[in-house]
C-alpha positions in Angstrom: 2.5 -31.7 -13.2 4.7 -29.9 -10.7 4.1 -26.3 -9.6 7.9 -25.6 -9.6 10.1 -24.1 -12.2 11.7 -26.6 -14.6 15.1 -25.4 -13.5 14.6 -26.3 -9.9 15.2 -29.9 -8.8 13.2 -31.6 -6.0 16.3 -31.2 -3.8 16.3 -27.4 -4.5 12.6 -27.2 -3.7 13.0 -29.2 -0.5 15.9 -27.1 0.6 14.0 -23.9 -0.1 11.0 -25.2 1.9 13.3 -26.3 4.7 15.0 -22.9 4.9 11.6 -21.1 4.8 10.2 -23.1 7.7 13.4 -22.8 9.8 13.3 -19.0 9.3 9.6 -18.9 10.2 10.1 -20.9 13.4 13.2 -18.8 14.3 11.1 -15.6 13.9 8.3 -17.0 16.0 10.8 -18.0 18.7 12.3 -14.5 18.7 8.8 -13.0 19.0 8.2 -15.4 21.9 11.3 -14.3 23.7 10.4 -10.6 23.2 6.9 -11.3 24.5 8.2 -13.1 27.6 10.6 -10.3 28.4 8.1 -7.5 27.6 10.4 -6.1 24.9 8.1 -6.8 21.9 6.8 -3.8 19.9 3.1 -3.0 20.6 2.0 -4.2 17.2 3.7 -7.6 17.7 2.1 -7.9 21.2 -1.3 -7.0 19.7 -0.9 -9.5 16.9 -0.1 -12.4 19.1 -2.8 -11.5 21.6 -5.3 -11.6 18.7 -3.9 -14.9 17.4 -4.1 -16.5 20.9 -7.2 -15.0 22.3 -9.2 -13.3 19.5 -12.0 -14.4 17.3 -11.8 -15.0 13.6 -13.4 -11.7 13.1 -10.7 -9.9 15.1 -8.0 -11.8 13.4 -9.3 -11.0 9.9 -9.9 -7.3 10.9 -6.2 -7.1 12.1 -5.1 -8.7 8.8 -7.2 -6.4 6.7 -5.9 -3.4 8.5 -2.3 -4.4 7.9 -3.0 -5.3 4.2 -4.8 -2.0 3.6 -1.9 -0.1 5.1 0.5 -2.0 2.9 -1.4 -1.6 -0.3 -2.3 2.1 0.2 1.3 2.9 1.0 2.7 1.0 -2.1 -0.1 2.4 -4.3 0.9 5.9 -3.3 4.6 5.3 -3.7 4.1 4.0 -7.2 1.8 6.9 -8.1 4.2 9.5 -6.9 7.1 7.8 -8.5 5.2 7.9 -11.8 4.4 11.6 -11.4 8.1 12.2 -10.7 9.1 10.4 -13.9 7.2 12.9 -16.0 8.6 15.9 -14.1 5.2 17.5 -14.0 3.3 18.4 -10.9 0.1 20.2 -10.1 0.0 23.6 -8.4 -1.8 22.1 -5.4 -2.5 18.5 -4.4 -4.4 16.9 -1.6 -5.4 13.3 -0.6 -8.2 11.6 1.1 -7.4 8.0 2.2 -9.7 5.2 3.1 -9.4 1.4 3.4 -9.4 0.7 -0.3 -9.1 4.0 -2.2 -7.2 7.2 -2.5 -9.0 10.3 -3.6 -6.6 12.9 -5.3 -7.6 16.5 -5.6 -5.2 18.4 -7.9 -5.2 22.0 -9.1 -3.3 22.7 -12.4 -2.7 25.8 -14.5 -5.5 26.5 -17.0 -5.2 24.4 -20.1 -2.1 22.6 -18.8 -2.8 19.4 -20.7 0.7 17.9 -20.0 0.2 18.0 -16.3 -3.4 16.8 -16.6 -2.3 13.9 -18.8 0.5 13.1 -16.3 -2.0 12.9 -13.4 -4.4 10.7 -15.5 -1.6 8.4 -16.7 -0.1 8.0 -13.2 -3.5 7.2 -11.8 -4.1 4.6 -14.6 -0.8 2.9 -14.1 -1.3 2.7 -10.3 -4.9 1.4 -10.8 -3.7 -1.2 -13.4 -1.3 -2.6 -10.8 -3.5 -2.5 -7.6 -7.2 -2.6 -8.7 -7.1 -6.4 -8.8 -6.5 -6.3 -5.1 -9.3 -3.8 -4.4 -7.2 -0.6 -4.1 -7.4 2.3 -6.5 -7.0 6.0 -7.0 -9.6 8.4 -8.2 -8.6 12.0 -9.2 -10.4 15.3 -9.3 -8.5 17.7 -11.5 -9.4 21.4 -11.4 -8.1 24.4 -13.2 -6.6 27.4 -11.3 -9.4 29.7 -12.6 -12.0 27.4 -11.1 -10.9 29.0 -7.9 -12.0 26.0 -5.8 -10.7 25.4 -2.3 -9.3 22.0 -1.3 -12.2 20.0 0.3 -12.0 20.0 4.1 -11.6 16.2 4.4 -8.5 16.2 2.2 -5.0 16.5 3.5 -2.7 18.8 1.5 0.5 17.2 0.3 3.5 18.5 -1.6 3.3 17.3 -5.2 
């Protein structure tokens, strides 16, 4: 049984594969030219140095760093987009980021169940999408009258 869509012919699949490989090789050749002329961005230079001279551990660490950055960024984009949809935001908000998780600290008005539900739902939707990849959000929601300061290791953000 083929792994391709029934609407694609073998010629379509072969053409798609051929185009993909041509673009990959062209991109590598472009990177080679930039490396040879010392015009490559630092991250490109570092990647190729690791590929050519590094150990498996260094290569996987580089890859993990890049994937963590990507997933945390897209997780946060989706989370904030979801918050925006409901047009509810906390009085104060702060984040603490790590390789695989985002800690959210949010202060809301006392008994503001709509904003609390929005924060919880936004977290749940983001977690449903990214938890399978090992990335998630955990929220701490406090009421204004709790009179708690944002923890020192959190970075304040505009909600």
